[in-house]
LOLOBA-448000 format. One record per residue: residue number from 1; z, y, x of N, C-alpha, C, O in turn; residue in three letters. Coordinates in steps of 0.2 Angstrom, whole numbers, plus 5000, padded with zeros to 4 digits. Each point is the difference from the previous one (the first is absolute). Layout:
N
- pos;n.c3;n.c2;n.c1;ca.c3;ca.c2;ca.c1;c.c3;c.c2;c.c1;o.c3;o.c2;o.c1;code
- NUM;Z;Y;X;Z;Y;X;Z;Y;X;Z;Y;X;ala .
...
! end
This chain:
238
- pos;n.c3;n.c2;n.c1;ca.c3;ca.c2;ca.c1;c.c3;c.c2;c.c1;o.c3;o.c2;o.c1;code
- 1;5008;5606;4860;4995;4996;5001;4998;4992;5001;5004;4998;5004;met .
- 2;4993;4997;4994;5003;4993;4999;4999;4999;5007;4996;4996;5000;asp .
- 3;5005;5006;5008;5000;4995;5004;5003;5005;5005;5002;4998;5005;asn .
- 4;5000;5009;4993;5004;5003;5006;5005;5005;4995;4998;5000;4994;his .
- 5;5006;5003;5007;5003;5006;4998;5001;5007;5007;5001;4999;5006;ile .
- 6;4999;5007;4990;5001;5004;5004;5008;5003;4999;5001;5001;4994;his .
- 7;5003;5001;5011;5006;5005;4996;5002;5006;5005;5003;4998;5005;ile .
- 8;4997;5007;4994;5001;5005;5003;5008;5003;4999;5003;5001;4995;leu .
- 9;5001;4998;5012;5005;5002;5001;5003;5005;5003;4998;5001;5006;leu .
- 10;5009;5003;4991;5002;5006;5004;5006;4997;5000;5003;4996;4996;glu .
- 11;4999;5007;5012;5006;4998;5004;5000;4999;5008;4995;5000;5004;gly .
- 12;5012;5000;4998;5001;5000;5006;4995;4993;5001;4998;4997;4995;asp .
- 13;5001;5002;5013;5001;4993;5004;5002;4993;4997;4996;4996;4997;ala .
- 14;5010;5005;5004;5006;4996;5000;5000;4997;4991;5001;4995;4998;leu .
- 15;4998;5013;4996;5000;4997;4995;4992;4997;4998;5000;4996;4994;glu .
- 16;4994;5004;5009;4996;4998;4997;5000;4994;5003;4999;4996;4995;cys .
- 17;5003;5002;5011;5000;4995;5004;5003;4994;4993;4997;4995;4998;gly .
- 18;5009;5007;5001;5002;4997;4996;4996;4996;4993;5000;4994;5000;lys .
- 19;4998;5011;4995;4996;4999;4996;4992;4997;5002;4997;4998;4995;cys .
- 20;5002;5003;5011;4994;4995;5002;5001;4993;4999;4997;4996;4997;tyr .
- 21;5009;5003;5007;5002;4991;5001;5001;4998;4994;4997;4994;4998;lys .
- 22;5008;5011;4999;5001;4997;4990;4993;4998;4997;4999;4994;4997;trp .
- 23;4997;5012;5005;4995;4995;4998;4995;4996;5002;4996;4996;4996;ile .
- 24;5004;5005;5011;4997;4993;5002;5002;4992;4999;4997;4995;5001;met .
- 25;5011;5006;4996;5004;4996;4999;4995;4996;4991;4996;4995;4999;leu .
- 26;5006;5011;4997;4997;4998;4993;4993;4998;5001;4998;4995;4997;arg .
- 27;4997;5008;5006;4993;4998;5002;5000;4992;5004;4995;4996;5000;leu .
- 28;5009;5005;5002;5000;4991;5004;5002;4994;4994;4997;4995;4999;ala .
- 29;5008;5008;4998;5004;4999;4995;4993;4996;4993;4999;4994;4997;gln .
- 30;4997;5012;5002;4996;5001;4995;4993;4993;5001;4998;4996;4996;met .
- 31;5001;5005;5013;4996;4995;5002;4999;4993;5001;4996;4995;5002;ala .
- 32;5012;5006;4995;5000;4988;5001;5005;5003;5006;5005;4996;5000;gly .
- 33;4996;5008;5005;5003;4999;5006;5009;4998;4999;5004;5005;5002;ile .
- 34;4998;4989;4997;5007;4998;5000;5003;5004;5006;5002;5005;4998;gln .
- 35;4998;4993;5007;5006;5004;5004;4996;5006;5002;4995;5000;4998;lys .
- 36;5008;5006;5006;4999;5003;5001;4999;5001;5007;5006;5001;5003;tyr .
- 37;4989;4999;5001;4998;5000;5004;4995;5003;5004;4995;4998;4999;lys .
- 38;5004;5008;5008;4999;5004;5002;4992;4998;5003;4997;5005;5002;lys .
- 39;5000;4990;4998;4996;4995;5002;4994;5000;4994;4994;5001;4999;asp .
- 40;5011;4998;4995;4993;4999;4993;5002;5004;4998;4997;5000;4994;lys .
- 41;5006;5004;5006;4999;5008;4996;4994;5006;5003;4999;5005;4999;leu .
- 42;4999;4991;5007;4995;5002;5003;4994;5002;4997;4996;5005;5000;ser .
- 43;5003;4988;4996;4994;4998;4994;4999;5007;4996;4995;5001;4997;leu .
- 44;5011;5003;5002;5002;5002;4992;4995;5008;5003;4998;5003;4995;leu .
- 45;5001;5000;5011;4995;5004;5003;5002;5007;4996;4998;5004;4995;asp .
- 46;5009;4995;5009;5002;5007;4996;5001;5007;5006;5004;5000;5005;ile .
- 47;4991;5003;4994;5001;5007;5007;5002;5006;4996;4996;5004;4996;lys .
- 48;5010;4996;5007;5003;5008;4998;4997;5006;5004;4998;4999;5006;pro .
- 49;5001;5007;4991;4997;5005;5003;5004;5006;4999;5002;5003;4995;val .
- 50;5000;5000;5011;5003;5008;4997;4995;5005;4999;4994;5000;5002;glu .
- 51;5010;5004;4994;4996;5007;4998;5000;5005;5004;5006;5001;5001;ile .
- 52;4991;5001;5002;5005;5007;5006;4995;5006;4995;5001;5005;5002;thr .
- 53;4995;4996;4995;4998;5006;4998;5000;5000;4993;5000;4995;4996;ser .
- 54;4998;5013;5002;5000;5001;4991;4992;4997;4997;4999;4998;4994;arg .
- 55;4997;5002;5012;4993;4998;4995;5002;4993;5002;4998;4997;4995;lys .
- 56;5003;4999;5009;4999;4995;5001;5005;4995;4993;4999;4995;4998;gln .
- 57;5007;5010;5000;5004;4998;4996;4997;4999;4992;5002;4996;4996;phe .
- 58;4993;5009;5004;4996;5001;4995;4996;4996;5000;4999;4997;4994;ala .
- 59;4997;5001;5010;4993;4995;5003;5003;4994;4995;4998;4999;4994;asn .
- 60;5009;4998;5011;5002;4995;4997;5003;4999;4994;5001;4994;4999;glu .
- 61;5001;5009;4997;5001;5000;4995;4994;5000;4994;5001;4998;4994;val .
- 62;4993;5005;5007;4993;4998;4997;4998;4994;5002;4997;4996;4996;ala .
- 63;5004;5001;5012;4996;4994;5001;5005;4995;4995;4998;4996;4996;tyr .
- 64;5007;5005;5003;5006;4994;4995;4996;5002;4994;4996;4996;4998;ile .
- 65;5005;5008;4999;4996;4999;4993;4994;4999;4999;4998;4998;4995;leu .
- 66;4998;5003;5010;4992;4998;4999;4998;4992;5001;4994;4998;4999;arg .
- 67;5011;4999;5003;5000;4993;5001;4994;4997;4996;4995;4998;5001;asn .
- 68;5010;5002;4991;4996;4996;4996;4993;5003;4998;4996;4997;4997;pro .
- 69;5001;5010;5004;4992;5002;5000;4996;4999;5005;4994;4999;5000;tyr .
- 70;5011;5000;5010;4996;4997;5004;4998;4992;4998;4995;4998;5001;lys .
- 71;5011;4998;4995;4999;4994;5000;4994;4999;4993;4998;4994;4998;ala .
- 72;5000;5010;4999;4996;5000;4995;5005;4997;4993;4997;4999;4995;arg .
- 73;5009;5000;5005;5003;4996;4994;5002;5006;4997;5003;4997;4996;met .
- 74;4997;5008;5002;5004;5005;4995;5000;5008;5003;5000;5000;5006;ser .
- 75;5001;5004;4990;5000;5009;5004;5007;4999;5000;5005;4997;4997;ser .
- 76;4994;5006;5008;5010;5002;5002;5004;5001;4993;5006;4998;4999;pro .
- 77;4991;5004;4997;5005;5003;4993;5001;4993;4996;5005;5000;4997;tyr .
- 78;4991;4997;5003;5002;4995;4994;5002;4992;5005;5000;4995;4997;ser .
- 79;4999;5006;5008;5002;4992;5003;5010;5002;5000;5003;5005;5002;tyr .
- 80;4999;4990;4996;5009;4998;4998;5003;5001;5003;5005;5003;4998;lys .
- 81;4993;4995;5009;5005;4998;5005;4999;5008;5004;5004;5001;5005;trp .
- 82;4992;5004;4994;4999;5006;5005;5003;5004;4998;4999;5001;4994;asn .
- 83;5007;5005;5010;5004;5004;4997;4994;5006;4997;5003;5004;4998;ser .
- 84;4990;4998;5001;4997;5004;5001;5003;5005;4991;4999;5006;4998;ser .
- 85;5005;4988;4999;5001;5003;4992;5003;5007;5001;4998;5005;4996;asp .
- 86;5010;4995;5010;5006;5006;5000;4998;5003;5002;5005;5003;5003;val .
- 87;4988;4999;5000;4998;5006;5006;4997;5005;4993;4997;4999;4995;tyr .
- 88;5005;5006;5007;4998;5008;4993;4999;4997;4994;4995;5002;4998;phe .
- 89;5009;4994;5000;5001;4996;4992;5006;5001;4998;5003;4995;4998;asn .
- 90;5000;5012;5000;5006;5001;4995;5001;4996;4995;5005;5001;4997;pro .
- 91;4990;4995;5001;5001;4995;4993;5005;4995;5004;5006;4999;5000;trp .
- 92;4989;4999;5004;5004;4993;5005;5006;5002;5002;5004;4996;4998;met .
- 93;4997;5010;5004;5006;5001;5006;5006;5001;4993;5006;5000;5000;ser .
- 94;4991;5001;4997;5007;4999;4993;4999;4996;4996;5003;5001;4995;asn .
- 95;4994;4993;5005;5001;4995;4996;5005;4995;4998;5005;4999;5005;ser .
- 96;4996;5000;4993;5007;4996;5000;4999;4994;4998;4996;4998;4996;lys .
- 97;5009;4997;5008;5000;4991;4999;5006;4999;5002;5004;5004;5003;gly .
- 98;4997;4990;4995;5009;4997;4999;5003;5000;5007;4999;4997;5005;glu .
- 99;5006;5007;4994;5005;4999;5007;5002;4992;5001;5001;4997;4996;pro .
- 100;4998;5002;5012;5000;4993;5003;5008;4999;4999;5003;4995;4998;val .
- 101;5003;5012;5002;5006;5000;4998;5003;4997;4995;5006;4998;5001;gly .
- 102;4991;5001;4991;4999;4998;4997;4999;4992;4998;5002;4997;4995;ser .
- 103;4996;5002;5008;4998;4991;5002;5006;4996;5004;5003;5001;5006;ile .
- 104;4998;4993;4989;5006;4996;5004;4995;4997;5005;4994;4999;5000;pro .
- 105;5012;5000;5003;4998;4997;5009;4995;4995;5001;4994;5001;5003;val .
- 106;5008;4994;4994;4997;4995;4998;4991;5002;4998;4995;4999;5004;ser .
- 107;5006;5004;4991;4993;5001;4996;4995;5005;5006;4994;4999;5000;arg .
- 108;5011;5005;5004;4994;5004;5004;4998;4996;5005;4995;5001;5003;ala .
- 109;5010;4993;5000;4997;4996;5005;4994;4994;4998;4997;4996;5003;arg .
- 110;5002;5004;4990;4997;4995;4997;4992;5006;4999;4995;5000;5003;glu .
- 111;5006;5003;4994;4993;5007;4999;4997;5005;5006;4994;5003;5000;leu .
- 112;5012;4997;5006;4996;5004;5005;4999;4995;5007;4998;5002;5005;phe .
- 113;5003;4992;4995;4999;4993;5004;5004;5001;5006;4996;4999;5005;his .
- 114;5011;5004;4997;5002;5001;5003;5010;4999;4998;5003;4999;4995;thr .
- 115;4999;5001;5012;5007;4997;4999;5003;5008;5003;5006;5001;4999;lys .
- 116;4990;5002;5003;5004;5007;5003;4998;5005;4992;4996;5000;4996;his .
- 117;5013;5005;5006;5000;5003;4995;4998;5006;5001;5002;5004;5004;thr .
- 118;4992;4998;4991;4996;5008;4999;5006;5006;4999;5006;4999;4998;leu .
- 119;4992;5005;5004;5004;5008;4996;4998;4999;4996;4994;4998;4998;pro .
- 120;5011;5003;4997;5001;4998;4993;4997;5009;4997;4999;5000;4994;pro .
- 121;5001;5004;5008;4997;5005;4998;4989;4999;5000;4996;5004;4999;his .
- 122;5003;4990;5002;4992;5001;5001;5001;4995;4995;5004;4996;4998;tyr .
- 123;4988;5007;4999;4998;4999;4994;4994;4996;4999;4994;5002;5002;glu .
- 124;5007;4992;4995;4993;4996;5000;4996;5003;4993;5001;5005;4996;his .
- 125;4995;4989;5003;4996;4998;4993;4997;4992;5003;4998;4999;5005;thr .
- 126;5004;4997;4988;4998;4994;5002;5001;4996;5007;4996;4996;5003;gly .
- 127;5012;5007;4999;4998;4996;5006;4996;5002;5008;4999;4997;5005;gly .
- 128;4998;5010;4992;4997;5005;5008;5003;5006;5000;5000;5005;4996;arg .
- 129;5003;4994;5008;5003;5007;5004;4996;5006;5000;4997;5001;5006;ile .
- 130;5004;5004;4989;4997;5006;5000;4998;5003;5005;5004;5003;5003;leu .
- 131;4990;4998;5001;5000;5005;5007;5004;5004;5002;5004;5000;5004;asn .
- 132;4994;5004;4992;5005;5008;4998;5007;4999;5005;5002;5004;5004;arg .
- 133;5001;4991;4995;5007;4997;5001;5002;5000;5007;5005;5000;5003;cys .
- 134;4988;5000;4998;5000;4997;5008;4995;5003;5007;5001;4998;5006;phe .
- 135;4995;5005;4991;4996;5004;5002;5001;5007;5000;5001;5003;4995;val .
- 136;4999;5000;5013;5001;5008;5000;4995;5002;4998;4997;5004;5004;asp .
- 137;5000;4995;4991;4995;5007;4998;4999;5005;5000;4994;5002;5002;tyr .
- 138;5011;5003;4995;5004;5006;5004;4997;5002;5006;4998;5006;5001;lys .
- 139;5001;4990;5005;4999;5001;5006;4994;5000;5000;4998;5005;5003;arg .
- 140;4997;4991;4994;4994;5000;5003;4996;5007;4995;4995;5003;5002;val .
- 141;5010;4998;4992;4996;5005;4996;4999;5006;5003;4996;5004;4999;glu .
- 142;5008;4996;5007;5003;5007;5003;4996;5000;5005;4996;5005;5001;lys .
- 143;5005;4989;5003;4994;5001;5005;4992;5000;4998;4996;5003;5005;leu .
- 144;5001;4995;4990;4995;5001;4999;4998;5005;4994;4994;5000;4998;leu .
- 145;5010;5003;5000;5001;5005;4996;4995;4999;4994;5004;5003;4997;glu .
- 146;4992;4996;4999;4998;4996;4993;4996;4996;5002;4997;4998;5005;ser .
- 147;5003;4999;4987;4996;4994;4999;4993;4999;5004;4997;4995;5002;asp .
- 148;5000;5013;4997;4990;4998;5003;5002;4998;5008;4997;4995;5002;leu .
- 149;5007;5008;5002;5002;4999;5007;5002;4992;5000;4997;4996;5004;asn .
- 150;5006;5003;4992;5001;4992;5001;4994;4995;4999;5000;4995;5004;leu .
- 151;4994;5006;4989;4996;4998;4999;4996;4998;5007;5000;4994;5003;phe .
- 152;4997;5013;4999;4996;5002;5004;5003;4995;5008;4997;4997;5003;asp .
- 153;5009;5003;4998;5002;4997;5006;5000;4992;4998;4999;4996;5004;thr .
- 154;5000;5002;4991;5000;4992;4999;4993;5000;5001;4999;4997;5005;ile .
- 155;4996;5005;4993;4994;5000;4999;4994;5004;5007;4994;5000;5000;arg .
- 156;5010;5001;5004;4999;5001;5006;4994;4993;5003;5002;4994;5000;leu .
- 157;4993;5007;5003;4994;4996;5002;5003;4998;5008;4999;4995;5004;trp .
- 158;5005;5009;4997;5001;4998;5009;5008;4997;5000;5001;4996;5004;asp .
- 159;5003;5006;4991;5009;4997;4998;5000;4991;5003;5005;4997;4999;leu .
- 160;4992;5001;5003;5001;4993;5002;4999;5002;5006;5004;5001;5004;glu .
- 161;4991;5000;4998;5000;5001;5008;5007;5005;5004;5004;4998;5005;gly .
- 162;4995;5007;4993;5008;5006;5000;5006;4995;5000;5004;5002;5005;ala .
- 163;4998;4993;4992;5006;4996;4999;5000;4996;5004;5005;4997;5002;val .
- 164;4987;4999;5002;5002;4993;5004;5001;5005;5005;5006;4999;5003;ala .
- 165;4991;5006;5000;5001;5004;5006;5008;5001;5000;5002;4997;5004;met .
- 166;5001;5006;4993;5006;5002;4999;5003;4991;5001;5005;5000;5003;ser .
- 167;4994;4997;4996;5003;4991;5001;4999;4997;5005;5003;4995;5002;his .
- 168;4992;5010;5002;4998;4998;5006;4996;4994;5000;5001;4996;5005;gly .
- 169;4993;5003;4989;4998;4994;5000;4994;5003;4997;5000;5005;4996;val .
- 170;4994;4991;5006;4994;5002;4996;4998;4995;4994;4999;4994;5002;glu .
- 171;5001;5008;4993;4997;4999;4994;4995;4999;4995;4999;5005;4996;glu .
- 172;4997;4989;5004;4992;5002;4997;5000;5005;4995;5004;4999;4995;lys .
- 173;4993;5006;5004;4998;5004;4994;4996;4996;4993;4994;4998;5000;ile .
- 174;5008;5001;4998;4994;5000;4993;5000;5004;4997;5004;5004;5000;thr .
- 175;4989;4996;4997;4998;5004;4992;4997;4998;4995;4995;4996;5000;phe .
- 176;5008;5006;4995;4998;4995;4992;4991;5001;5000;4998;5004;5004;thr .
- 177;5000;4993;4992;4991;5002;5000;5000;5007;4994;4995;5004;5000;asp .
- 178;5010;4995;4998;4999;5011;4998;5001;5005;5005;4997;5006;5000;ser .
- 179;5008;4992;5006;5001;5003;5002;4995;5001;5007;4999;5006;5003;glu .
- 180;5000;4988;4999;4993;4999;5004;4994;5004;4998;4998;5005;5004;leu .
- 181;4999;4995;4989;4996;5002;4996;4999;5007;5002;4996;5002;5004;ala .
- 182;5011;5002;4992;5001;5008;5003;4997;5001;5008;4995;5003;5002;ala .
- 183;5009;4993;5002;4998;5001;5006;4994;5000;5004;5000;5003;5005;lys .
- 184;4995;4992;4992;4993;5000;5003;4997;5004;4996;4995;5002;5003;ile .
- 185;5006;5001;4989;4999;5006;4996;5001;5008;5006;4995;5004;5002;gly .
- 186;5009;4996;4999;5000;5007;5006;4996;4998;5006;4998;5005;5003;thr .
- 187;5001;4990;5000;4998;4999;5005;4990;5001;4998;4996;5003;5003;met .
- 188;5004;4993;4992;4991;5003;4999;5001;5007;4999;4997;5003;5004;cys .
- 189;5007;5000;4991;4999;5009;5002;4998;5003;5004;4996;5004;5001;lys .
- 190;5012;4994;5006;5001;5004;5005;4996;4999;5006;4999;5005;5004;lys .
- 191;4998;4988;4998;4996;4997;5003;4994;4999;5001;4997;5001;5005;glu .
- 192;5001;4995;4989;4993;4999;4996;4997;5004;4997;4994;4999;4999;tyr .
- 193;5011;5008;4997;4995;5004;4997;4997;4997;4995;4994;5002;4999;his .
- 194;5010;4993;4997;4996;4997;4992;5006;5000;4996;5005;5002;5002;thr .
- 195;4993;4996;4992;5007;4999;4994;5001;4993;4998;5005;4998;4997;glu .
- 196;4990;4998;5006;5002;4995;5000;4998;4994;5005;4995;5001;5003;ser .
- 197;5008;4993;4998;4998;4995;5003;4993;4995;5001;4997;4997;5004;ile .
- 198;5002;5006;4988;4993;4998;4997;4994;5004;5000;4995;4998;4998;glu .
- 199;5006;5009;5007;4996;5004;5004;4997;5000;5007;4996;5003;5004;leu .
- 200;5010;4990;4997;4999;5000;5008;4992;4991;5003;4999;4994;4997;leu .
- 201;4999;5010;5007;4995;4993;5003;5003;4995;5002;5006;5002;5000;asp .
- 202;4993;4990;5002;5003;4998;5003;5004;5000;5005;5006;4998;5001;arg .
- 203;4989;5004;5003;5002;5000;5005;5009;5005;5001;5005;4998;5003;lys .
- 204;4995;5007;4994;5002;5005;5000;5008;4998;4993;5006;5002;5000;thr .
- 205;4992;4993;4997;5007;4997;4997;5004;4996;5005;5006;5000;5000;leu .
- 206;4990;4995;5004;5001;4997;5005;5006;5004;5004;5005;4997;5001;leu .
- 207;4993;5007;5001;5002;5005;5004;5009;5001;4999;5005;5000;5004;thr .
- 208;4994;5002;4989;5005;5003;4996;5005;4994;5000;5006;5000;5002;leu .
- 209;4991;4996;4997;5004;4992;4999;5006;5000;5007;5006;5001;5001;ala .
- 210;4988;5000;5003;5003;4998;5008;5008;5005;5000;5006;4998;5001;arg .
- 211;4990;5010;4997;5008;5004;5002;5004;5000;4995;5005;5003;5000;ala .
- 212;4992;4994;4993;5006;4997;4997;5005;4995;5000;5005;4999;4997;ala .
- 213;4993;4998;5006;5005;4994;5004;5004;5002;5007;5006;5001;5000;ser .
- 214;4992;5000;5003;5001;5005;5006;5006;5004;4997;5006;4998;5000;arg .
- 215;4992;5009;4997;5004;5006;4998;5006;4996;4995;5005;5001;5002;arg .
- 216;4994;4996;4992;5006;4999;4998;5002;4993;4999;5003;4999;4995;phe .
- 217;4995;4997;5009;5002;4994;5002;4995;4993;4993;4999;4994;4999;gly .
- 218;4998;5010;4998;4996;4995;4993;4997;4995;5003;4996;5000;5005;ala .
- 219;5006;4993;4990;4995;4994;5003;4994;5000;4997;4997;5005;4997;gly .
- 220;5002;4989;5005;4992;4996;4999;4999;5002;4992;4998;5005;4998;lys .
- 221;5005;4989;4998;5003;5000;4992;4999;5006;4996;4997;5001;4995;lys .
- 222;5008;5004;5009;4999;5005;4996;4997;5004;5001;4999;5001;4994;gln .
- 223;4998;5002;5009;4993;5002;5002;4993;4997;4998;4996;5004;4999;leu .
- 224;5003;4992;5000;4996;4997;4996;5002;5000;4993;4995;5001;4996;ser .
- 225;5008;4998;5001;5002;5003;4994;5000;5008;4998;4997;5002;4994;arg .
- 226;5004;5001;5010;4999;5006;5000;4991;5005;5000;4998;5004;4996;leu .
- 227;5000;4994;5007;4994;5002;5005;4992;4995;4997;4994;5000;5001;leu .
- 228;5012;4995;4996;4993;4994;4998;4995;4997;5005;4995;4998;4998;gly .
- 229;5007;5001;5010;4998;4997;5002;5003;4993;5004;5005;4999;5002;val .
- 230;4991;4997;4997;5002;4990;5001;5005;5002;5006;5001;5005;5003;ser .
- 231;5004;4990;4998;5004;5000;5006;4997;4995;5005;5004;4997;5004;pro .
- 232;4990;5002;4995;4995;4998;5005;4996;5004;5004;4996;5000;5005;glu .
- 233;5004;5004;4992;4996;5006;5004;5007;5006;5003;5000;5002;5006;val .
- 234;5004;4998;4990;5005;5004;5004;5001;4997;5006;5000;5004;5004;leu .
- 235;5003;4989;4996;5002;4995;5007;4996;5002;5005;5002;4999;5005;asp .
- 236;4990;5005;4994;4997;5002;5006;5002;5006;5001;4998;5002;5006;ala .
- 237;5006;5003;4991;5001;5006;5004;5006;5002;4999;5001;5006;5000;val .
- 238;5004;4991;4999;5008;5001;5002;5004;4995;5003;5006;5001;5001;leu .
! end
């Protein structure tokens, strides 16, 4: 993402800790922090979370992959910095790039913007390392069993809340207009016994607005767009 990254690591605590410290150093350099100091690195807001169950692992993978969708930047499958392209995709997993080992060291440093030596078997296209070189996509495929299960997990309504709970934090869950409209449509049918908000009287419409605000965290501006009620009127009921 443009303001944060997610990295899912596997290994014992010591190995992951070393990798974690290396990532902190590299992020510090990228952020313009010239000297490696722990007090300054706190500004990078890095929060490691231990994965302790099969379900949590599946949720974390889906949570990471859905980030561009959540931010309304792109779909998980078309965002170029997302690793969604390798899962359940035999064409991508078999695609060929240029081996890093075939590139002169000086050219590799320039191309990949690093002085570190990358594994020679890694492959790249245009200076971008192929995701399949470092993503353990086979582990995820075995866990989720099918691309439909992966897709269903990515689009779960309450995935953000489930992951936030496993992180020990409360994250505000937000819905897009289309998602919230679907929720409101279901409320109309099940709770107000009508097919559309247009058939609700004003008092019931405002009651629905208050319920949607409390239940789904919908804001005044979003409810105003979807329900056709002015923000001034909503101020009195929210």
